[in-house]
C-alpha atoms as a printed R data frame, in Angstrom:
    type eleno elety resid chain resno       x       y       z
1   ATOM     1    CA   MET     A     1  -1.320  18.728 -69.475
2   ATOM     2    CA   SER     A     2   0.523  15.422 -69.222
3   ATOM     3    CA   ARG     A     3   2.441  14.427 -66.075
4   ATOM     4    CA   THR     A     4   5.850  12.837 -66.034
5   ATOM     5    CA   PRO     A     5   5.296   9.227 -64.926
6   ATOM     6    CA   ARG     A     6   6.896   8.149 -61.619
7   ATOM     7    CA   PRO     A     7   9.446   5.352 -61.693
8   ATOM     8    CA   SER     A     8   7.722   2.086 -60.804
9   ATOM     9    CA   VAL     A     9   8.580   0.434 -57.475
10  ATOM    10    CA   PRO     A    10   9.537  -3.222 -57.663
11  ATOM    11    CA   ARG     A    11   6.869  -5.390 -55.975
12  ATOM    12    CA   THR     A    12   9.397  -7.074 -53.690
13  ATOM    13    CA   ALA     A    13  10.577  -3.722 -52.369
14  ATOM    14    CA   LEU     A    14   6.992  -2.597 -51.769
15  ATOM    15    CA   VAL     A    15   6.180  -5.748 -49.814
16  ATOM    16    CA   ALA     A    16   9.297  -5.317 -47.722
17  ATOM    17    CA   ALA     A    17   8.430  -1.695 -46.956
18  ATOM    18    CA   VAL     A    18   4.888  -2.599 -45.886
19  ATOM    19    CA   ALA     A    19   6.210  -5.374 -43.664
20  ATOM    20    CA   LEU     A    20   8.706  -3.018 -42.029
21  ATOM    21    CA   ALA     A    21   6.032  -0.392 -41.394
22  ATOM    22    CA   ALA     A    22   3.770  -2.998 -39.843
23  ATOM    23    CA   ALA     A    23   6.541  -4.211 -37.590
24  ATOM    24    CA   LEU     A    24   7.289  -0.677 -36.433
25  ATOM    25    CA   THR     A    25   3.675   0.213 -35.674
26  ATOM    26    CA   ALA     A    26   2.346  -3.069 -34.314
27  ATOM    27    CA   CYS     A    27   1.033  -3.008 -30.770
28  ATOM    28    CA   SER     A    28   0.973  -6.019 -28.478
29  ATOM    29    CA   ALA     A    29  -1.992  -6.863 -26.300
30  ATOM    30    CA   PRO     A    30  -1.961  -5.117 -22.910
31  ATOM    31    CA   GLY     A    31   0.608  -6.651 -20.595
32  ATOM    32    CA   GLU     A    32   2.258  -8.752 -23.279
33  ATOM    33    CA   SER     A    33   4.899  -6.370 -24.589
34  ATOM    34    CA   ASP     A    34   8.576  -6.876 -23.826
35  ATOM    35    CA   SER     A    35   9.912  -3.314 -23.574
36  ATOM    36    CA   GLU     A    36  13.518  -2.295 -24.011
37  ATOM    37    CA   ALA     A    37  13.741  -1.953 -20.233
38  ATOM    38    CA   GLY     A    38  13.378  -5.703 -19.972
39  ATOM    39    CA   SER     A    39  15.531  -6.791 -22.884
40  ATOM    40    CA   ASP     A    40  18.731  -4.722 -22.877
41  ATOM    41    CA   SER     A    41  21.575  -4.322 -20.424
42  ATOM    42    CA   GLY     A    42  20.662  -0.852 -19.197
43  ATOM    43    CA   PRO     A    43  19.192   0.116 -15.832
44  ATOM    44    CA   ILE     A    44  15.879  -1.358 -14.672
45  ATOM    45    CA   LYS     A    45  13.416   1.500 -14.161
46  ATOM    46    CA   ILE     A    46  11.079   1.222 -11.161
47  ATOM    47    CA   ALA     A    47   8.634   3.914 -10.056
48  ATOM    48    CA   VAL     A    48   7.786   4.562  -6.411
49  ATOM    49    CA   VAL     A    49   4.531   6.501  -6.062
50  ATOM    50    CA   ASN     A    50   3.155   7.939  -2.830
51  ATOM    51    CA   ALA     A    51   2.104  11.204  -1.239
52  ATOM    52    CA   ARG     A    52   5.268  13.204  -0.647
53  ATOM    53    CA   SER     A    53   3.328  16.360   0.233
54  ATOM    54    CA   GLY     A    54   0.130  17.107   2.128
55  ATOM    55    CA   GLN     A    55  -1.465  15.415   5.139
56  ATOM    56    CA   LEU     A    56  -0.497  11.902   4.009
57  ATOM    57    CA   SER     A    57   3.141  12.757   3.305
58  ATOM    58    CA   SER     A    58   4.382  10.791   6.307
59  ATOM    59    CA   LEU     A    59   3.154   7.626   4.580
60  ATOM    60    CA   GLY     A    60   5.028   8.573   1.438
61  ATOM    61    CA   GLU     A    61   8.246   9.218   3.327
62  ATOM    62    CA   TRP     A    62   8.127   5.863   5.097
63  ATOM    63    CA   GLU     A    63   7.309   4.018   1.884
64  ATOM    64    CA   TYR     A    64  10.029   5.778  -0.097
65  ATOM    65    CA   LYS     A    65  12.663   5.023   2.521
66  ATOM    66    CA   GLY     A    66  11.683   1.363   2.806
67  ATOM    67    CA   ALA     A    67  11.754   0.886  -0.970
68  ATOM    68    CA   LYS     A    68  15.024   2.797  -1.376
69  ATOM    69    CA   LEU     A    69  16.697   0.770   1.351
70  ATOM    70    CA   ALA     A    70  15.855  -2.484  -0.439
71  ATOM    71    CA   ILE     A    71  17.011  -1.142  -3.815
72  ATOM    72    CA   ASP     A    72  20.256   0.229  -2.366
73  ATOM    73    CA   GLU     A    73  20.998  -3.180  -0.840
74  ATOM    74    CA   TRP     A    74  20.421  -4.946  -4.169
75  ATOM    75    CA   ASN     A    75  22.499  -2.392  -6.090
76  ATOM    76    CA   LYS     A    76  25.397  -2.823  -3.664
77  ATOM    77    CA   LYS     A    77  25.340  -6.530  -4.541
78  ATOM    78    CA   GLY     A    78  25.345  -5.876  -8.286
79  ATOM    79    CA   GLY     A    79  21.682  -5.173  -8.953
80  ATOM    80    CA   VAL     A    80  19.484  -7.720 -10.712
81  ATOM    81    CA   ASN     A    81  21.379 -10.068 -12.990
82  ATOM    82    CA   GLY     A    82  24.145  -7.502 -13.270
83  ATOM    83    CA   ARG     A    83  21.823  -4.589 -14.068
84  ATOM    84    CA   LYS     A    84  21.439  -1.536 -11.846
85  ATOM    85    CA   ILE     A    85  17.996  -0.733 -10.461
86  ATOM    86    CA   GLU     A    86  16.995   2.862 -11.142
87  ATOM    87    CA   MET     A    87  14.279   4.174  -8.815
88  ATOM    88    CA   LYS     A    88  12.339   7.419  -9.190
89  ATOM    89    CA   SER     A    89   9.885   8.825  -6.667
90  ATOM    90    CA   PHE     A    90   6.628  10.445  -7.816
91  ATOM    91    CA   ASP     A    91   4.370  12.569  -5.584
92  ATOM    92    CA   ASP     A    92   0.685  11.681  -5.988
93  ATOM    93    CA   GLN     A    93  -0.265  14.284  -3.332
94  ATOM    94    CA   GLY     A    94  -2.795  11.806  -1.954
95  ATOM    95    CA   ASP     A    95  -5.033  12.701  -4.915
96  ATOM    96    CA   PRO     A    96  -6.612  10.070  -7.231
97  ATOM    97    CA   THR     A    97  -6.604  12.366 -10.275
98  ATOM    98    CA   THR     A    98  -2.925  13.149  -9.800
99  ATOM    99    CA   GLY     A    99  -2.301   9.423  -9.404
100 ATOM   100    CA   THR     A   100  -4.074   8.624 -12.676
101 ATOM   101    CA   ASN     A   101  -1.960  11.188 -14.526
102 ATOM   102    CA   LEU     A   102   1.176   9.736 -12.956
103 ATOM   103    CA   ALA     A   103   0.177   6.237 -14.101
104 ATOM   104    CA   ARG     A   104   0.118   7.508 -17.700
105 ATOM   105    CA   LYS     A   105   3.481   9.207 -17.186
106 ATOM   106    CA   ILE     A   106   5.011   6.032 -15.761
107 ATOM   107    CA   ASP     A   107   3.781   4.132 -18.808
108 ATOM   108    CA   SER     A   108   5.098   6.714 -21.279
109 ATOM   109    CA   GLU     A   109   8.514   6.797 -19.590
110 ATOM   110    CA   ASN     A   110   8.932   3.001 -19.747
111 ATOM   111    CA   TYR     A   111   8.956   2.091 -16.071
112 ATOM   112    CA   ILE     A   112   8.452  -1.656 -15.865
113 ATOM   113    CA   ALA     A   113   6.975  -1.832 -12.348
114 ATOM   114    CA   MET     A   114   5.598   0.370  -9.588
115 ATOM   115    CA   ILE     A   115   5.835   0.321  -5.795
116 ATOM   116    CA   GLY     A   116   2.976   2.174  -4.034
117 ATOM   117    CA   THR     A   117   0.745   3.736  -3.201
118 ATOM   118    CA   ALA     A   118  -0.102   3.607   0.483
119 ATOM   119    CA   GLU     A   119  -3.413   5.358  -0.259
120 ATOM   120    CA   SER     A   120  -6.049   2.878  -1.432
121 ATOM   121    CA   ALA     A   121  -8.122   5.488  -3.313
122 ATOM   122    CA   VAL     A   122  -5.110   6.589  -5.364
123 ATOM   123    CA   THR     A   123  -4.068   3.016  -6.144
124 ATOM   124    CA   ILE     A   124  -7.619   2.177  -7.241
125 ATOM   125    CA   ALA     A   125  -7.646   5.199  -9.570
126 ATOM   126    CA   MET     A   126  -4.313   4.171 -11.106
127 ATOM   127    CA   ALA     A   127  -5.142   0.468 -11.474
128 ATOM   128    CA   PRO     A   128  -6.989   0.563 -14.846
129 ATOM   129    CA   VAL     A   129  -4.176   2.519 -16.524
130 ATOM   130    CA   LEU     A   130  -1.486   0.221 -15.138
131 ATOM   131    CA   LYS     A   131  -3.507  -2.849 -16.117
132 ATOM   132    CA   GLN     A   132  -3.891  -1.579 -19.685
133 ATOM   133    CA   ALA     A   133  -0.167  -0.802 -19.826
134 ATOM   134    CA   GLY     A   134   0.789  -4.157 -18.300
135 ATOM   135    CA   ILE     A   135   2.779  -2.599 -15.450
136 ATOM   136    CA   PRO     A   136   2.842  -4.680 -12.232
137 ATOM   137    CA   ASN     A   137   2.061  -2.660  -9.106
138 ATOM   138    CA   ILE     A   138   2.812  -3.704  -5.518
139 ATOM   139    CA   THR     A   139   0.717  -1.503  -3.234
140 ATOM   140    CA   SER     A   140   0.628  -0.865   0.500
141 ATOM   141    CA   GLY     A   141  -3.064  -0.021   0.419
142 ATOM   142    CA   GLN     A   142  -5.318  -2.325   2.396
143 ATOM   143    CA   ALA     A   143  -8.908  -1.547   1.314
144 ATOM   144    CA   ASP     A   144 -10.829  -4.604   0.124
145 ATOM   145    CA   ALA     A   145 -11.806  -2.527  -2.925
146 ATOM   146    CA   LEU     A   146  -8.257  -3.122  -4.214
147 ATOM   147    CA   VAL     A   147  -9.066  -6.805  -4.583
148 ATOM   148    CA   ASP     A   148 -12.324  -5.867  -6.287
149 ATOM   149    CA   GLN     A   149 -10.290  -4.367  -9.156
150 ATOM   150    CA   LYS     A   150  -9.525  -7.939 -10.251
151 ATOM   151    CA   SER     A   151  -6.337  -6.801 -11.954
152 ATOM   152    CA   PRO     A   152  -3.673  -9.472 -12.561
153 ATOM   153    CA   PHE     A   153  -1.093  -6.686 -12.258
154 ATOM   154    CA   LEU     A   154  -2.091  -5.479  -8.757
155 ATOM   155    CA   PHE     A   155  -0.497  -7.015  -5.648
156 ATOM   156    CA   LEU     A   156  -0.791  -6.129  -1.949
157 ATOM   157    CA   ASN     A   157   2.297  -6.144   0.254
158 ATOM   158    CA   GLY     A   158   0.167  -6.457   3.372
159 ATOM   159    CA   PRO     A   159  -3.189  -7.774   4.563
160 ATOM   160    CA   THR     A   160  -6.577  -6.371   3.525
161 ATOM   161    CA   SER     A   161  -8.910  -4.497   5.860
162 ATOM   162    CA   THR     A   162 -10.874  -7.719   6.291
163 ATOM   163    CA   THR     A   163  -7.841  -9.409   7.840
164 ATOM   164    CA   TYR     A   164  -6.913  -6.421  10.008
165 ATOM   165    CA   ASP     A   165 -10.415  -5.899  11.328
166 ATOM   166    CA   SER     A   166 -11.626  -9.470  11.732
167 ATOM   167    CA   THR     A   167  -8.574 -10.097  13.935
168 ATOM   168    CA   LEU     A   168  -9.295  -6.912  15.872
169 ATOM   169    CA   ALA     A   169 -13.029  -7.600  16.286
170 ATOM   170    CA   LYS     A   170 -12.308 -11.108  17.553
171 ATOM   171    CA   HIS     A   171  -9.873  -9.745  20.144
172 ATOM   172    CA   LEU     A   172 -12.218  -6.998  21.353
173 ATOM   173    CA   ILE     A   173 -15.338  -9.133  21.523
174 ATOM   174    CA   GLU     A   174 -14.071 -12.590  22.428
175 ATOM   175    CA   ASP     A   175 -10.840 -11.892  24.315
176 ATOM   176    CA   LYS     A   176 -11.731  -8.586  26.000
177 ATOM   177    CA   GLY     A   177 -15.451  -9.278  26.297
178 ATOM   178    CA   TYR     A   178 -16.552  -5.889  24.945
179 ATOM   179    CA   LYS     A   179 -20.168  -5.725  23.763
180 ATOM   180    CA   LYS     A   180 -20.650  -1.947  23.609
181 ATOM   181    CA   ILE     A   181 -18.380  -0.721  20.821
182 ATOM   182    CA   ALA     A   182 -18.714   2.671  19.099
183 ATOM   183    CA   MET     A   183 -17.401   3.354  15.606
184 ATOM   184    CA   ILE     A   184 -15.958   6.503  14.038
185 ATOM   185    CA   THR     A   185 -14.602   6.303  10.485
186 ATOM   186    CA   ASN     A   186 -14.094   8.699   7.593
187 ATOM   187    CA   ASN     A   187 -15.830   8.622   4.229
188 ATOM   188    CA   GLY     A   188 -12.673   8.120   2.156
189 ATOM   189    CA   SER     A   189 -11.650   4.867   0.499
190 ATOM   190    CA   PHE     A   190  -9.590   3.762   3.483
191 ATOM   191    CA   GLY     A   191 -12.189   4.751   6.055
192 ATOM   192    CA   LYS     A   192 -15.053   3.125   4.180
193 ATOM   193    CA   GLY     A   193 -13.044  -0.069   3.819
194 ATOM   194    CA   GLU     A   194 -12.305  -0.092   7.533
195 ATOM   195    CA   HIS     A   195 -15.916   0.695   8.405
196 ATOM   196    CA   ASP     A   196 -17.349  -2.109   6.311
197 ATOM   197    CA   ALA     A   197 -14.764  -4.698   7.337
198 ATOM   198    CA   PHE     A   198 -15.049  -4.055  11.077
199 ATOM   199    CA   ALA     A   199 -18.843  -3.738  11.071
200 ATOM   200    CA   LYS     A   200 -19.177  -7.092   9.285
201 ATOM   201    CA   ALA     A   201 -16.654  -8.829  11.528
202 ATOM   202    CA   ALA     A   202 -18.383  -7.544  14.657
203 ATOM   203    CA   LYS     A   203 -21.831  -8.484  13.336
204 ATOM   204    CA   ASP     A   204 -20.598 -12.002  12.598
205 ATOM   205    CA   LEU     A   205 -19.647 -12.178  16.270
206 ATOM   206    CA   GLY     A   206 -23.062 -10.954  17.397
207 ATOM   207    CA   VAL     A   207 -22.219  -7.303  18.112
208 ATOM   208    CA   SER     A   208 -23.619  -4.156  16.477
209 ATOM   209    CA   PRO     A   209 -22.096  -0.719  17.182
210 ATOM   210    CA   VAL     A   210 -23.818   1.402  19.816
211 ATOM   211    CA   THR     A   211 -23.265   4.325  17.448
212 ATOM   212    CA   ASP     A   212 -21.729   4.574  13.966
213 ATOM   213    CA   GLN     A   213 -20.248   7.995  13.256
214 ATOM   214    CA   VAL     A   214 -18.882   8.904   9.813
215 ATOM   215    CA   VAL     A   215 -16.770  12.050   9.312
216 ATOM   216    CA   THR     A   216 -15.119  13.566   6.242
217 ATOM   217    CA   THR     A   217 -11.465  13.100   5.293
218 ATOM   218    CA   ASP     A   218 -10.678  16.811   5.681
219 ATOM   219    CA   GLN     A   219 -12.611  17.387   8.903
220 ATOM   220    CA   LYS     A   220 -10.825  18.987  11.852
221 ATOM   221    CA   ASP     A   221 -13.552  19.383  14.488
222 ATOM   222    CA   PHE     A   222 -15.063  16.098  15.672
223 ATOM   223    CA   SER     A   223 -16.922  17.356  18.736
224 ATOM   224    CA   ALA     A   224 -20.419  16.566  17.410
225 ATOM   225    CA   ALA     A   225 -19.586  12.946  16.550
226 ATOM   226    CA   LEU     A   226 -17.612  12.444  19.753
227 ATOM   227    CA   THR     A   227 -20.374  13.904  21.908
228 ATOM   228    CA   LYS     A   228 -22.761  11.301  20.470
229 ATOM   229    CA   ILE     A   229 -20.216   8.588  21.184
230 ATOM   230    CA   ARG     A   230 -19.766   9.785  24.760
231 ATOM   231    CA   SER     A   231 -23.530   9.671  25.350
232 ATOM   232    CA   LYS     A   232 -23.589   5.948  24.477
233 ATOM   233    CA   LYS     A   233 -20.982   5.090  27.151
234 ATOM   234    CA   PRO     A   234 -19.079   2.527  25.023
235 ATOM   235    CA   GLU     A   235 -16.468   0.130  26.349
236 ATOM   236    CA   ALA     A   236 -14.196   0.792  23.347
237 ATOM   237    CA   VAL     A   237 -14.146   2.943  20.214
238 ATOM   238    CA   PHE     A   238 -13.162   1.583  16.801
239 ATOM   239    CA   ILE     A   239 -11.463   4.213  14.657
240 ATOM   240    CA   GLY     A   240 -11.056   3.964  10.869
241 ATOM   241    CA   SER     A   241  -9.043   6.953   9.722
242 ATOM   242    CA   GLU     A   242  -5.548   7.836   8.582
243 ATOM   243    CA   GLU     A   243  -2.784   8.835  11.007
244 ATOM   244    CA   VAL     A   244  -3.231  12.587  11.427
245 ATOM   245    CA   GLU     A   245  -7.018  12.626  11.490
246 ATOM   246    CA   ALA     A   246  -7.114   9.634  13.840
247 ATOM   247    CA   GLY     A   247  -4.731  11.419  16.172
248 ATOM   248    CA   LEU     A   248  -6.918  14.534  16.210
249 ATOM   249    CA   ILE     A   249 -10.002  12.418  16.935
250 ATOM   250    CA   VAL     A   250  -8.365  10.739  19.921
251 ATOM   251    CA   LYS     A   251  -6.983  14.018  21.256
252 ATOM   252    CA   GLN     A   252 -10.407  15.673  21.102
253 ATOM   253    CA   ALA     A   253 -12.083  12.593  22.584
254 ATOM   254    CA   ARG     A   254  -9.854  12.758  25.642
255 ATOM   255    CA   ASP     A   255 -10.592  16.481  25.998
256 ATOM   256    CA   LEU     A   256 -14.310  15.590  26.036
257 ATOM   257    CA   GLY     A   257 -13.768  13.068  28.820
258 ATOM   258    CA   ILE     A   258 -13.898   9.857  26.781
259 ATOM   259    CA   THR     A   259 -11.516   7.557  28.612
260 ATOM   260    CA   VAL     A   260 -12.153   4.126  27.052
261 ATOM   261    CA   PRO     A   261  -9.552   2.590  24.734
262 ATOM   262    CA   PHE     A   262  -9.522   3.264  21.006
263 ATOM   263    CA   ALA     A   263  -8.835   0.420  18.620
264 ATOM   264    CA   GLY     A   264  -7.806   0.348  14.967
265 ATOM   265    CA   ALA     A   265  -5.510  -0.962  12.274
266 ATOM   266    CA   ALA     A   266  -2.193   0.135  10.740
267 ATOM   267    CA   PRO     A   267  -2.462   3.944  11.147
268 ATOM   268    CA   GLN     A   268  -2.986   3.646  14.908
269 ATOM   269    CA   GLY     A   269   0.374   1.945  15.322
270 ATOM   270    CA   THR     A   270   2.446   4.769  13.799
271 ATOM   271    CA   PRO     A   271   4.550   7.524  15.365
272 ATOM   272    CA   VAL     A   272   2.501  10.213  13.560
273 ATOM   273    CA   PHE     A   273  -0.718   9.006  15.214
274 ATOM   274    CA   ILE     A   274   0.975   8.935  18.616
275 ATOM   275    CA   ASP     A   275   2.584  12.360  18.188
276 ATOM   276    CA   THR     A   276  -0.614  13.977  16.876
277 ATOM   277    CA   ALA     A   277  -2.819  12.729  19.722
278 ATOM   278    CA   GLY     A   278  -0.167  12.892  22.442
279 ATOM   279    CA   GLU     A   279   1.447  10.004  24.261
280 ATOM   280    CA   LYS     A   280  -0.914  10.164  27.236
281 ATOM   281    CA   ALA     A   281  -4.022  10.207  25.026
282 ATOM   282    CA   VAL     A   282  -3.083   7.064  23.080
283 ATOM   283    CA   GLU     A   283  -2.054   4.966  26.080
284 ATOM   284    CA   GLY     A   284  -3.842   1.624  25.848
285 ATOM   285    CA   THR     A   285  -4.827   1.945  22.172
286 ATOM   286    CA   ILE     A   286  -5.374  -1.537  20.713
287 ATOM   287    CA   VAL     A   287  -3.864  -2.147  17.273
288 ATOM   288    CA   SER     A   288  -4.150  -4.924  14.690
289 ATOM   289    CA   SER     A   289  -0.934  -5.135  12.666
290 ATOM   290    CA   PRO     A   290   1.345  -7.638  10.903
291 ATOM   291    CA   TYR     A   291   4.396  -5.700  12.129
292 ATOM   292    CA   LEU     A   292   4.132  -4.771  15.786
293 ATOM   293    CA   SER     A   293   7.681  -3.646  16.441
294 ATOM   294    CA   ASN     A   294  11.264  -3.710  15.228
295 ATOM   295    CA   ASP     A   295  12.010  -6.476  17.748
296 ATOM   296    CA   ILE     A   296   9.563  -9.115  16.525
297 ATOM   297    CA   SER     A   297  12.249 -11.161  14.758
298 ATOM   298    CA   PRO     A   298  15.982 -11.190  13.913
299 ATOM   299    CA   ALA     A   299  15.076 -10.072  10.378
300 ATOM   300    CA   ALA     A   300  13.114  -7.113  11.749
301 ATOM   301    CA   GLN     A   301  16.029  -6.158  14.000
302 ATOM   302    CA   LYS     A   302  18.425  -6.257  11.037
303 ATOM   303    CA   PHE     A   303  16.062  -4.170   8.914
304 ATOM   304    CA   ALA     A   304  15.558  -1.639  11.714
305 ATOM   305    CA   ALA     A   305  19.303  -1.270  12.228
306 ATOM   306    CA   ALA     A   306  19.862  -0.686   8.504
307 ATOM   307    CA   TYR     A   307  16.971   1.791   8.374
308 ATOM   308    CA   GLN     A   308  18.347   3.681  11.381
309 ATOM   309    CA   ALA     A   309  21.809   3.802   9.831
310 ATOM   310    CA   ALA     A   310  20.463   5.065   6.509
311 ATOM   311    CA   TYR     A   311  17.954   7.642   7.734
312 ATOM   312    CA   GLY     A   312  18.695   8.358  11.386
313 ATOM   313    CA   GLU     A   313  15.225   7.357  12.549
314 ATOM   314    CA   GLU     A   314  13.264   4.342  13.719
315 ATOM   315    CA   ALA     A   315  11.579   2.082  11.191
316 ATOM   316    CA   GLU     A   316   7.863   1.279  11.384
317 ATOM   317    CA   LEU     A   317   5.183  -0.742   9.579
318 ATOM   318    CA   HIS     A   318   4.893   1.238   6.336
319 ATOM   319    CA   GLY     A   319   8.619   1.266   5.719
320 ATOM   320    CA   ALA     A   320   8.686  -2.474   6.424
321 ATOM   321    CA   LYS     A   321   5.807  -3.061   3.986
322 ATOM   322    CA   ALA     A   322   7.542  -1.175   1.188
323 ATOM   323    CA   TYR     A   323  10.798  -2.978   1.961
324 ATOM   324    CA   ASP     A   324   9.043  -6.344   1.694
325 ATOM   325    CA   GLY     A   325   7.176  -5.356  -1.461
326 ATOM   326    CA   THR     A   326  10.313  -4.089  -3.177
327 ATOM   327    CA   ASN     A   327  12.261  -7.211  -2.272
328 ATOM   328    CA   ILE     A   328   9.453  -9.367  -3.671
329 ATOM   329    CA   LEU     A   329   9.521  -7.393  -6.924
330 ATOM   330    CA   LEU     A   330  13.299  -7.613  -7.249
331 ATOM   331    CA   THR     A   331  13.255 -11.328  -6.454
332 ATOM   332    CA   ALA     A   332  10.680 -11.832  -9.217
333 ATOM   333    CA   LEU     A   333  12.757  -9.776 -11.639
334 ATOM   334    CA   LYS     A   334  15.772 -11.926 -10.879
335 ATOM   335    CA   SER     A   335  13.944 -15.252 -11.219
336 ATOM   336    CA   SER     A   336  12.310 -14.154 -14.493
337 ATOM   337    CA   ASP     A   337  15.534 -12.756 -16.011
338 ATOM   338    CA   VAL     A   338  14.051  -9.232 -15.898
339 ATOM   339    CA   ALA     A   339  10.751 -10.040 -17.549
340 ATOM   340    CA   THR     A   340   8.141  -7.334 -18.133
341 ATOM   341    CA   GLY     A   341   4.384  -7.156 -18.480
342 ATOM   342    CA   ARG     A   342   2.396 -10.317 -17.890
343 ATOM   343    CA   LYS     A   343   5.514 -12.453 -17.453
344 ATOM   344    CA   LEU     A   344   6.725 -10.246 -14.609
345 ATOM   345    CA   ALA     A   345   3.279 -10.281 -12.989
346 ATOM   346    CA   ASP     A   346   3.256 -14.078 -13.168
347 ATOM   347    CA   ALA     A   347   6.739 -14.166 -11.617
348 ATOM   348    CA   ILE     A   348   5.572 -11.972  -8.711
349 ATOM   349    CA   ARG     A   349   2.585 -14.249  -8.146
350 ATOM   350    CA   ALA     A   350   4.883 -17.262  -8.119
351 ATOM   351    CA   THR     A   351   7.275 -15.706  -5.580
352 ATOM   352    CA   ALA     A   352   7.024 -17.189  -2.092
353 ATOM   353    CA   TYR     A   353   8.874 -14.846   0.247
354 ATOM   354    CA   ASP     A   354   9.667 -14.802   3.965
355 ATOM   355    CA   GLY     A   355   9.343 -11.106   4.735
356 ATOM   356    CA   LEU     A   356   9.280  -8.809   7.741
357 ATOM   357    CA   LEU     A   357   5.483  -9.045   7.849
358 ATOM   358    CA   GLY     A   358   5.431 -12.824   7.524
359 ATOM   359    CA   ARG     A   359   5.269 -15.473   4.785
360 ATOM   360    CA   PHE     A   360   4.063 -14.085   1.439
361 ATOM   361    CA   GLU     A   361   2.299 -16.442  -0.942
362 ATOM   362    CA   PHE     A   362   0.178 -14.642  -3.515
363 ATOM   363    CA   GLY     A   363  -3.201 -15.905  -4.626
364 ATOM   364    CA   ALA     A   364  -5.097 -15.045  -7.783
365 ATOM   365    CA   ASP     A   365  -6.553 -12.026  -5.928
366 ATOM   366    CA   GLY     A   366  -3.104 -10.454  -5.465
367 ATOM   367    CA   VAL     A   367  -3.136 -10.843  -1.668
368 ATOM   368    CA   GLY     A   368   0.061 -12.366  -0.281
369 ATOM   369    CA   ILE     A   369  -0.413 -12.338   3.479
370 ATOM   370    CA   THR     A   370  -3.529 -12.924   5.567
371 ATOM   371    CA   GLU     A   371  -2.490 -12.642   9.217
372 ATOM   372    CA   THR     A   372  -2.076  -9.857  11.740
373 ATOM   373    CA   ALA     A   373  -1.306  -9.789  15.454
374 ATOM   374    CA   ILE     A   374  -2.653  -7.641  18.287
375 ATOM   375    CA   GLY     A   375  -0.556  -4.953  19.882
376 ATOM   376    CA   VAL     A   376  -1.160  -2.193  22.417
377 ATOM   377    CA   ILE     A   377   0.438   1.216  22.874
378 ATOM   378    CA   ARG     A   378   2.378   1.447  26.129
379 ATOM   379    CA   ASP     A   379   4.472   4.480  27.059
380 ATOM   380    CA   GLY     A   380   4.346   5.780  23.489
381 ATOM   381    CA   LYS     A   381   5.386   2.508  21.844
382 ATOM   382    CA   LEU     A   382   3.425  -0.228  20.094
383 ATOM   383    CA   VAL     A   383   4.182  -3.542  21.796
384 ATOM   384    CA   GLU     A   384   2.780  -7.028  21.575
385 ATOM   385    CA   GLN     A   385  -0.377  -7.670  23.564
386 ATOM   386    CA   LYS     A   386   0.509 -10.258  26.187
């Protein structure tokens, strides 16, 4: 049975059709695409990712409020190059798997940059997806493992654990003269980073811990570890754990009769740590931080006043970090004429910024600030160590 022949297609039309199909389906190399979000006049979509539920939700709330405050201030002034900044908050629940799924969602929904997370383990889980997608990420995590990702799209809006803990070890050993220091850290990404950074810094100064206790991230009873610490009669106890767990550790330590000062990094300077342990229990806690109080500078005072007016509560380190990180991102967007992908990452790296935490100048490793100061908790407040 013969078939009716199809009309022939002119060769020029066929070539044009193939070319059009190729143009529609072509994919750029990771980080090189210029999405619609960066080339039209619509809103600029930025994702803010942090734990908004669960034990780490306080971090997420502080980060969200700091980022939102910065974005609201820019939008009131006309946005970035006349374009409104559109921010959406995503809850990673403090879970790396949830974070990874959110990274894919952020990519599929055409967000051009991400602020967060405050949890190093979640940020590390998200990093490969964001790198492949070419989405710059400014994180508040501090674990040195973030730098180990070697992603050109990952930036830290604060110091690493190495900076926090080398400053702290130097103060405890050289300034205070402590030689008998106990350690208690958790086995999560943050705790391991703190453990390794402080142990190395102390060893470099000739001190090894009298005992090195490691607990789990979901532990609630620390009596066994604390009893071992008490038996060693330390002069100070280094603690590497997030706010709530650290507060429980200190509270239980005081109940067991451990009276020496605790010392730690960012979590030990927060209201949640103080409230969880109790004001009396945390008196004298020594803290390494780039943001000791809302009175450290005129810029900090202005930020704190705006934060108080917006949310009816006092600002603290994590809100300040997110505020700095968001302002750095928006400054880079402005200077790059709302670039995306690799161009935006390069613009962030090129942005020198005088922030609340200090002078930011990013290196190839994505770290922008490498200094902290020493504070102490007095009467329920973190103040500068005099």
